[in-house]
C-alpha positions in Angstrom: 19.1 -58.8 4.5 21.2 -59.4 7.7 18.5 -58.7 10.2 17.1 -60.3 13.5 14.3 -59.7 15.9 15.2 -55.3 16.2 14.8 -54.8 12.8 11.1 -53.5 12.9 9.1 -51.6 11.0 6.5 -50.2 13.8 5.0 -53.6 14.5 6.3 -55.3 11.8 9.7 -57.2 10.7 11.2 -54.9 8.5 11.6 -57.9 5.8 7.8 -58.6 6.2 7.2 -54.9 5.7 9.2 -54.9 2.8 8.1 -58.0 1.3 4.2 -56.4 1.7 5.6 -53.6 -0.2 6.8 -55.9 -3.1 10.1 -55.7 -2.5 12.0 -59.3 -4.0 13.8 -60.5 -0.5 16.0 -63.3 -2.2 17.2 -64.4 1.3 18.1 -63.4 4.9 21.1 -63.7 6.7 20.3 -64.5 10.2 22.9 -63.8 12.9 23.9 -65.0 16.7 20.0 -65.9 18.1 18.6 -66.5 14.4 16.7 -64.2 12.3 13.3 -64.7 14.5 15.5 -64.3 17.9 14.3 -68.0 18.8 17.8 -69.4 19.3 19.9 -69.0 22.8 23.1 -67.5 23.0 25.9 -69.5 21.9 23.7 -72.2 20.1 24.5 -73.0 16.4 22.0 -71.2 14.2 20.7 -73.4 11.4 19.7 -72.9 7.7 15.8 -72.6 7.1 12.7 -71.5 5.2 10.9 -68.5 7.2 7.7 -70.4 7.8 5.8 -66.9 7.5 7.6 -65.6 4.8 8.9 -68.1 2.6 12.1 -66.6 2.4 15.5 -68.7 2.6 17.3 -67.8 5.7 21.0 -68.5 5.9 23.0 -68.8 9.1 25.7 -66.5 10.1 26.3 -68.1 13.2 27.2 -71.6 12.1 29.3 -73.4 9.4 29.9 -69.8 8.5 29.9 -66.5 9.9 30.5 -64.5 6.4 28.5 -64.7 3.6 30.1 -66.2 0.5 30.1 -65.3 -2.9 28.1 -68.1 -3.7 25.6 -67.0 -1.2 26.2 -62.9 -2.5 25.6 -63.8 -6.4 22.2 -63.9 -6.8 21.7 -60.3 -5.2 21.6 -56.5 -6.1 21.9 -55.0 -3.1 22.7 -56.5 0.8 20.7 -54.2 3.7 22.0 -54.1 6.9 19.2 -53.9 9.9 20.5 -54.8 12.9 20.0 -52.9 16.5 23.3 -52.7 18.0 24.1 -52.1 21.9 27.3 -49.9 21.6 29.1 -52.2 23.2 32.5 -53.8 21.7 31.9 -57.5 23.0 27.8 -57.2 21.3 28.5 -59.7 18.7 26.7 -58.1 16.1 29.6 -55.8 15.0 31.6 -58.8 14.1 28.8 -59.5 11.8 28.8 -56.1 10.3 32.5 -56.7 9.6 32.1 -60.0 8.0 29.2 -58.6 5.8 31.1 -55.6 4.6 33.8 -58.0 3.8 32.3 -60.3 2.2 30.3 -57.3 0.2 33.4 -55.6 -1.0 35.1 -58.8 -1.9 32.1 -59.6 -4.4 31.6 -55.8 -5.3 28.2 -55.7 -3.6 26.6 -52.6 -2.3 25.8 -52.5 1.3 22.3 -50.4 2.4 22.8 -49.5 6.3 19.5 -48.8 7.5 21.0 -47.2 10.6 19.4 -46.9 14.7 20.1 -45.1 17.5 22.5 -46.4 20.2 21.4 -46.7 23.6 24.9 -46.7 25.3 25.6 -43.8 22.7 26.2 -41.3 25.6 29.3 -42.3 26.7 32.8 -43.5 25.4 34.6 -45.7 28.3 36.8 -48.8 28.7 40.2 -50.1 27.9 40.9 -50.2 24.1 41.4 -53.3 22.6 45.0 -54.8 22.3 44.4 -56.6 18.8 46.9 -59.8 20.2 43.3 -60.2 21.9 41.1 -60.0 19.3 38.1 -62.3 18.5 34.3 -62.8 18.2 33.5 -60.8 20.8 36.2 -57.8 20.1 37.3 -57.4 16.7 38.5 -53.8 16.4 40.6 -51.2 18.7 38.3 -49.8 20.2 37.0 -49.1 23.9 34.3 -51.1 25.6 31.7 -48.6 24.4 32.3 -47.2 21.6 29.8 -44.2 21.4 28.6 -44.6 17.6 25.5 -46.1 15.8 25.9 -48.9 13.0 26.5 -46.6 10.1 29.3 -44.4 12.3 30.9 -47.3 12.9 30.9 -48.8 9.7 32.4 -45.7 8.2 34.9 -46.3 10.4 35.8 -49.8 9.7 36.0 -48.0 6.0 38.0 -45.7 6.8 40.4 -47.0 9.5 41.3 -50.4 6.7 40.3 -52.5 9.2 38.8 -55.2 6.2 40.9 -57.8 4.5 44.0 -55.7 3.0 42.6 -52.7 3.6 39.8 -53.1 1.3 36.6 -50.8 0.9 33.1 -51.6 1.1 30.4 -49.8 -1.3 28.1 -48.1 1.6 24.8 -46.1 1.5 23.5 -44.9 5.2 20.4 -44.3 5.9 20.4 -42.0 8.9 18.3 -41.3 12.0 16.1 -38.3 11.8 16.6 -35.9 14.9 19.1 -38.0 16.8 22.2 -37.0 18.9 24.4 -39.3 20.9 23.7 -37.5 24.1 19.7 -38.7 23.6 18.2 -41.3 25.8 16.9 -44.2 23.8 15.1 -47.3 25.1 14.7 -50.0 22.1 11.4 -50.9 21.7 12.1 -54.4 21.9 14.5 -56.8 23.2 18.1 -56.4 22.0 18.5 -60.3 22.2 16.6 -63.1 24.7 19.0 -62.5 27.4 19.3 -58.5 27.3 15.1 -57.9 27.2 15.2 -54.7 29.4 15.9 -51.3 29.3 18.1 -51.8 32.5 20.1 -54.7 31.0 21.1 -52.6 28.2 22.5 -50.0 30.5 24.0 -52.4 32.6 25.5 -54.9 29.7 28.7 -52.7 29.3 29.4 -53.0 33.0 27.9 -56.6 34.1 28.9 -58.5 31.1 32.6 -58.9 32.4 31.1 -61.1 34.8 31.3 -63.9 31.9 35.0 -63.9 31.8 34.9 -64.7 35.9 33.3 -67.6 37.9 30.1 -65.8 38.3 26.7 -66.1 37.4 25.8 -63.0 34.9 21.9 -63.9 35.8 21.6 -66.3 32.5 19.3 -68.8 33.3 17.1 -66.4 35.2 14.6 -64.1 33.3 16.4 -60.9 34.3 20.4 -61.6 33.1 23.1 -58.9 33.3 20.9 -57.3 36.3 22.3 -59.7 38.8 25.6 -61.4 39.9 26.3 -64.3 42.2 27.7 -67.7 43.0 26.9 -70.5 45.3 31.0 -69.6 46.9 28.7 -66.4 48.4 26.4 -68.1 50.6 26.9 -66.2 53.9 28.3 -63.3 52.4 25.4 -61.9 50.7 21.8 -62.2 51.4 20.4 -61.8 47.9 20.0 -65.1 46.1 19.0 -66.6 42.7 19.3 -70.1 41.0 20.0 -70.8 37.3 18.0 -73.3 35.7 18.0 -74.4 31.7 15.8 -71.8 29.8 16.3 -73.0 26.5 15.2 -70.0 24.1 17.8 -67.9 26.6 20.6 -70.3 28.3 20.4 -73.5 27.9 23.1 -74.9 30.0 23.9 -71.8 32.4 27.2 -71.8 34.6 25.9 -72.6 38.2 23.3 -74.8 36.6 20.3 -75.3 39.6 22.5 -73.8 42.0 21.7 -71.2 45.0 23.5 -68.4 44.0 24.5 -65.4 46.3 25.6 -62.2 45.3 24.4 -58.7 43.8 21.1 -57.3 42.5 21.6 -54.6 40.7 17.6 -54.2 39.5 16.9 -51.4 41.7 20.2 -49.2 40.7 18.9 -45.8 39.4 18.9 -46.0 35.9 19.2 -41.8 35.3 22.3 -41.8 38.1 23.9 -44.6 36.2 23.2 -42.3 32.5 24.1 -39.3 34.4 27.7 -41.3 35.6 28.9 -41.9 31.7 31.4 -44.6 33.1 31.5 -48.6 32.9 30.9 -49.0 36.8 34.1 -51.6 37.7 33.0 -51.3 41.5 30.8 -54.1 41.5 33.5 -56.5 39.6 35.9 -55.5 42.2 33.9 -55.8 45.2 33.0 -59.4 43.9 36.6 -60.3 43.4 37.6 -59.0 46.8 35.0 -60.9 48.6 35.4 -64.5 46.7 36.8 -66.9 48.9 39.4 -68.3 46.2 40.7 -65.2 44.3 43.1 -67.7 42.4 40.4 -69.2 40.5 37.9 -65.9 40.1 38.7 -65.2 36.5 38.8 -68.6 35.5 38.2 -69.4 31.8 35.6 -72.0 31.5 36.9 -73.5 29.1 40.3 -75.0 28.1 41.7 -72.1 25.9 45.0 -69.9 25.4 43.3 -66.7 26.5 41.2 -66.5 29.6 38.0 -65.5 28.4 38.2 -62.2 30.8 40.5 -60.9 28.5 39.0 -61.4 25.4 36.0 -59.2 27.2 38.3 -56.6 28.5 40.5 -56.0 25.7 43.6 -57.3 27.1 44.8 -59.0 30.2 45.9 -55.2 32.0 42.6 -54.6 33.4 42.6 -58.3 35.6 46.3 -58.2 36.4 45.1 -54.3 37.6 42.0 -55.7 39.8 44.6 -58.8 41.0 46.8 -56.4 42.0 44.8 -54.4 44.1 44.8 -51.4 42.1 41.7 -48.4 42.8 39.2 -48.0 40.6 40.3 -44.3 40.2 43.8 -45.5 38.8 42.5 -48.1 36.7 40.3 -45.3 34.8 43.5 -43.0 34.6 45.4 -45.8 32.8 42.5 -45.6 30.0 42.7 -42.0 29.3 45.8 -41.9 26.8 43.9 -44.7 24.5 40.5 -42.8 24.9 41.6 -39.7 24.1 43.2 -41.3 20.9 40.4 -43.3 19.9 37.8 -40.0 20.2 40.1 -38.3 18.0 39.9 -41.2 15.3 35.9 -41.5 15.7 35.0 -37.4 15.1 36.0 -38.1 11.3 33.3 -40.7 11.3 30.4 -39.2 12.9 27.2 -38.6 11.5 25.2 -36.9 14.7 26.2 -34.6 17.3 
């Protein structure tokens, strides 16, 4: 089983539920944050034995991120059951891709327990330029893709995105009575740092701050709902101080420094949903107000490609903001790609 804490049947983990029904769970593949969700963002997940069930846990966020032939040879079936957030840079889409590829290469069937997409009500953002392919963007899709995991898996197969165009044998257990327009509030935190419904809906917009010198709230109890920097002192009144929280973010940017900036926790969620778009105004506003704009899109590390460009899916959005292009004109530049994507997406939909 490829699962994490969102893999629930009622109040229990799906692995616990299946074991209680006598199903032989040979092993669990743990993605980012681990099977039980007790590992911080970006922290290596280690192989282990689950103390609650005795099941072997094999990490897909450590020495390897793709199951090997040896890992799969004693399995009859692989089950994928992870709640996605509907955003290109959420790492579990990469996990899905690699698991599908491994199953295809080793003639194993993948059973997908589909779940609603809480951001499935809209499609928006620039299409990923494949020159910027990374672990936070593997496919030529917009930032919000408007698909469930099951639909997305069909698209990966149908578009030939697996290595050498191979196909994974998949079976999807669909969600009853679901439509993409439906409001869906996940009953459990999506990850340690996406711990409220507010964060779920803001994430498509606020995760872009991870590619800037601003804190997106990691190191607080409300990440992805705030953004700020020590450099904004005297510019914004709202303040917060990131601290080390090992199970969420052990070394957040601006650790132990008072940051000033945006408090988005009071954003009207119904208005946010009704807008059906990524909010660029917060990013543009903070760029324009930042004292030293030359470092605003700093990569935070020595890399060839700026982190912001990996998130945005290319350098264009950064260049548009730097050049002073309006949000309206930026959005216009997305439309040809979005139209083409929506036509492709239609072929793989399970739900209206």
